[in-house]
C-alpha positions as CSV (number, residue, x, y, z in Angstrom):
1,M,115.1,108.6,41.8
2,Y,115.4,111.8,43.8
3,L,111.7,111.6,44.7
4,S,112.2,108.0,45.9
5,V,115.1,109.1,48.2
6,F,113.1,112.0,49.5
7,N,110.1,109.8,50.3
8,R,112.4,107.3,52.2
9,K,113.8,110.2,54.3
10,I,110.4,111.5,55.1
11,G,109.3,108.0,56.1
12,R,112.3,107.7,58.5
13,I,111.5,111.1,60.0
14,S,107.9,110.1,60.5
15,I,108.9,106.9,62.3
16,L,111.2,108.7,64.6
17,Y,108.6,111.3,65.4
18,N,106.0,108.7,66.2
19,F,108.5,106.8,68.5
20,L,109.3,110.0,70.4
21,E,105.6,110.9,70.7
22,N,104.7,107.5,72.1
23,N,107.8,106.9,74.3
24,K,107.6,109.0,77.5
25,A,110.8,107.7,78.8
26,F,112.7,109.9,76.4
27,S,113.0,113.7,75.8
28,V,114.4,115.4,72.7
29,I,117.2,118.0,72.7
30,R,117.6,119.9,69.4
31,K,120.9,121.6,68.8
32,N,123.0,120.7,65.8
33,S,121.3,117.2,65.7
34,T,118.6,115.3,67.5
35,V,119.7,113.5,70.7
36,L,117.7,111.0,72.7
37,V,118.0,111.6,76.4
38,M,116.3,109.3,79.0
39,D,113.9,111.0,81.4
40,P,115.6,111.6,84.8
41,A,113.0,109.4,86.6
42,E,113.6,106.6,84.2
43,Q,117.4,107.0,84.7
44,A,116.8,106.6,88.4
45,K,114.7,103.5,88.0
46,K,117.3,101.9,85.7
47,A,120.1,102.7,88.0
48,A,118.3,101.0,90.9
49,A,117.3,98.0,88.9
50,C,120.8,97.3,87.4
51,K,122.6,97.7,90.7
52,A,120.2,95.3,92.5
53,V,120.5,92.6,89.8
54,D,124.3,92.9,89.8
55,D,124.5,92.7,93.6
56,H,122.4,89.5,93.9
57,I,122.5,87.5,90.6
58,K,125.9,85.8,90.7
59,K,125.0,82.2,90.2
60,N,122.2,79.9,89.1
61,C,119.1,80.5,91.3
62,S,115.3,80.9,91.3
63,I,113.8,84.4,91.5
64,G,110.4,86.1,91.6
65,I,109.7,88.9,89.0
66,G,107.4,91.6,90.2
67,S,105.4,94.1,88.2
68,G,105.7,97.8,87.3
69,S,107.9,100.1,85.2
70,T,111.1,99.6,87.2
71,I,111.0,95.9,86.9
72,I,111.3,96.2,83.1
73,Y,114.8,97.5,83.5
74,A,115.6,94.7,85.9
75,V,114.5,92.0,83.5
76,E,116.2,93.6,80.6
77,H,119.5,93.7,82.5
78,L,119.0,90.2,83.9
79,A,118.5,88.9,80.3
80,S,121.8,90.5,79.3
81,K,123.6,89.1,82.3
82,I,122.3,85.6,81.8
83,K,123.4,85.6,78.2
84,K,126.8,87.0,79.0
85,E,127.5,84.7,82.0
86,G,125.7,81.5,80.9
87,L,123.5,81.5,84.0
88,V,120.4,79.4,84.6
89,I,117.7,81.4,86.3
90,S,114.1,80.2,87.0
91,C,111.7,83.2,87.0
92,V,108.3,83.2,88.7
93,P,106.0,86.0,87.7
94,T,103.7,88.0,89.9
95,S,101.3,89.0,87.2
96,I,100.3,88.6,83.6
97,Q,102.5,91.6,82.8
98,A,105.5,90.0,84.5
99,K,104.8,86.7,82.6
100,Q,104.8,88.5,79.3
101,L,108.0,90.3,80.2
102,I,109.8,87.0,81.1
103,R,108.6,85.5,77.7
104,Q,109.6,88.6,75.8
105,Y,113.2,88.4,77.0
106,K,113.2,84.6,76.6
107,L,113.9,83.8,80.2
108,Y,113.0,80.5,81.9
109,L,109.4,80.8,83.0
110,S,108.6,78.9,86.2
111,D,105.9,78.9,88.9
112,L,105.5,78.3,92.6
113,E,104.7,74.6,92.0
114,E,108.1,74.1,90.6
115,C,109.9,76.7,92.8
116,P,108.0,77.1,96.1
117,E,111.1,78.6,97.7
118,L,112.8,81.5,95.9
119,D,116.3,82.8,96.4
120,F,115.3,86.4,95.6
121,V,112.2,88.4,94.6
122,F,112.7,91.6,92.7
123,D,109.7,94.0,92.8
124,G,108.8,97.7,92.9
125,A,106.8,99.8,95.4
126,D,104.5,102.8,95.3
127,E,105.9,104.1,98.6
128,V,108.5,103.0,101.2
129,D,108.6,104.4,104.8
130,S,111.6,104.6,107.2
131,N,110.9,101.1,108.5
132,L,110.8,99.6,105.0
133,T,107.0,99.1,105.2
134,L,105.6,99.2,101.7
135,I,102.5,100.3,99.9
136,K,102.2,98.2,96.7
137,G,99.4,97.4,94.3
138,G,99.1,100.6,92.3
139,G,99.1,98.3,89.3
140,G,96.5,96.0,90.8
141,C,98.7,92.9,91.3
142,L,99.0,93.1,95.1
143,T,97.8,89.6,96.0
144,Q,100.1,87.7,93.7
145,E,103.0,90.0,94.6
146,K,102.5,89.3,98.3
147,I,102.2,85.5,97.7
148,V,105.4,85.5,95.7
149,A,107.2,87.8,98.2
150,S,106.2,85.4,101.0
151,C,108.2,82.6,99.3
152,T,111.6,84.3,99.9
153,Q,113.8,85.6,102.7
154,N,115.2,88.2,100.2
155,L,112.5,90.6,98.9
156,I,114.5,93.2,97.0
157,I,112.6,96.4,96.2
158,L,113.6,98.6,93.3
159,A,112.5,102.2,93.2
160,D,113.4,105.7,92.3
161,H,114.1,108.3,95.0
162,R,110.6,109.7,94.8
163,K,109.2,106.6,96.6
164,D,111.3,107.2,99.7
165,S,109.1,108.6,102.5
166,K,109.4,109.1,106.2
167,V,105.8,107.8,106.8
168,L,103.3,106.1,104.5
169,G,101.0,108.6,102.8
170,E,103.5,111.4,102.8
171,K,104.1,111.1,99.0
172,W,101.8,108.4,97.8
173,T,98.3,109.9,98.1
174,K,96.3,107.3,96.1
175,G,95.8,105.2,99.2
176,I,96.4,101.6,100.3
177,P,94.9,99.1,97.8
178,V,92.6,96.4,99.2
179,E,91.6,93.6,96.9
180,V,88.0,92.5,97.7
181,I,85.5,89.9,96.5
182,P,83.1,91.9,94.3
183,M,79.9,91.2,96.3
184,A,81.5,92.5,99.5
185,Y,83.0,95.8,98.3
186,V,80.2,98.0,99.8
187,P,80.4,96.5,103.4
188,I,84.2,96.6,103.3
189,K,84.2,100.2,102.0
190,K,82.0,101.2,105.0
191,R,84.3,99.3,107.5
192,L,87.4,100.9,106.1
193,E,85.9,104.3,106.4
194,S,84.9,103.6,110.0
195,M,88.7,103.4,110.6
196,G,89.1,106.9,109.2
197,G,89.7,108.3,105.7
198,I,87.8,107.3,102.6
199,A,87.8,104.2,100.5
200,E,87.1,104.5,96.8
201,L,86.3,101.7,94.3
202,R,89.1,101.8,91.6
203,M,87.6,102.5,88.3
204,A,88.9,101.5,84.9
205,K,90.1,104.1,82.4
206,A,89.9,102.1,79.2
207,K,86.5,100.6,79.8
208,A,83.3,101.4,81.8
209,G,83.1,100.1,85.3
210,P,85.6,99.1,88.0
211,I,89.1,97.6,87.6
212,V,89.0,93.8,87.7
213,T,92.2,92.1,89.0
214,D,93.9,89.0,87.5
215,N,91.9,87.1,90.2
216,G,88.6,88.5,89.1
217,N,88.2,90.8,92.1
218,F,87.7,94.6,92.8
219,I,90.1,97.0,94.4
220,L,89.3,99.6,97.0
221,D,91.8,102.4,97.5
222,W,91.8,103.4,101.2
223,K,93.0,107.0,101.5
224,F,94.2,108.3,104.8
225,S,96.1,111.2,106.4
226,P,99.8,110.4,107.1
227,L,100.3,108.9,110.5
228,E,103.6,109.3,112.4
229,N,103.3,106.2,114.7
230,A,100.9,104.0,112.9
231,D,101.0,100.2,113.7
232,W,100.8,99.0,110.2
233,K,101.0,95.4,111.1
234,L,98.0,95.7,113.3
235,I,96.1,97.7,110.7
236,D,96.9,95.2,108.0
237,Q,95.7,92.3,110.3
238,K,92.5,94.2,111.1
239,I,91.6,94.8,107.4
240,T,92.4,91.3,106.3
241,Y,90.0,90.0,109.0
242,F,87.0,91.7,107.2
243,P,85.1,88.9,105.4
244,G,85.5,89.4,101.7
245,V,89.0,91.0,101.8
246,V,91.5,89.0,99.7
247,D,94.6,90.9,100.8
248,T,96.0,94.4,101.2
249,G,98.8,96.4,99.5
250,L,100.5,96.8,102.9
251,F,103.8,94.8,103.0
252,V,105.0,94.9,106.6
253,G,108.4,93.4,107.6
254,M,108.8,91.8,104.2
255,A,111.4,93.9,102.4
256,S,115.0,92.9,103.1
257,K,116.5,95.7,101.0
258,V,115.4,98.7,99.1
259,Y,117.4,100.2,96.2
260,F,116.6,103.9,95.6
261,G,117.9,105.1,92.3
262,H,118.8,108.8,91.5
263,P,118.9,110.5,88.1
264,D,122.7,110.9,88.4
265,G,123.2,107.1,88.6
266,T,123.8,106.9,92.3
267,V,121.9,104.3,94.3
268,I,121.1,104.4,98.0
269,I,120.5,101.0,99.6
270,K,118.5,100.7,102.8
271,N,118.5,97.4,104.7
272,R,115.9,96.0,107.1
273,E,117.0,96.2,110.7
274,A,117.5,92.8,112.3
């Protein structure tokens, strides 16, 4: 009997250890007992996500669900709010990841055929400048994200404070993603580099070869030096004119609000100027 009890305790300890090893959102503090503490960056993301959902979801509506780590907290909080308040919310995903998240939390999965106009879209960003111009697409879903964002007047961006920059490229150094038709990636790479900086084909980590988007395309990451007075609207237009470019990760004049979360739970809200 004692051996059986001992084995069960060892089993529980092993499960806890494996969970902590595989869950980077938590750290362990050992004093008199083991305490789970959420990582400060995750605390900031959760604060921004929960505040944004509470500020905007007050009645039945249709929304877009973006991609990325911060959106997980938004969907989790949204599911709790729907259950508590009996709301009916149609959710349009921007990616396979977002679709799986909607299904996981048993939310109503919709699409742009059913909901071509959305009340709100909640999404993340890789970087936000002082004009609320965004770099998005670090996760490779930039085209779907831009399509869904174009279907609302209220694109709500959720991010932690580290994404807040004065100019693009100040903190996000991985470049602006450009989704391209595979056969055109070399000519487009050369044209991007003729504008300055370098353009790199994004390579996969879990397989050999380049990343392939949900649309079956490649991604070029255009890296550049931070520019104080860049006309990002003009730059975005110029890039999208290149034959073979599907879209870019530049979101100019699209975000209506950005919620920047901090580890202490405070949230700074920045609004687009009229």
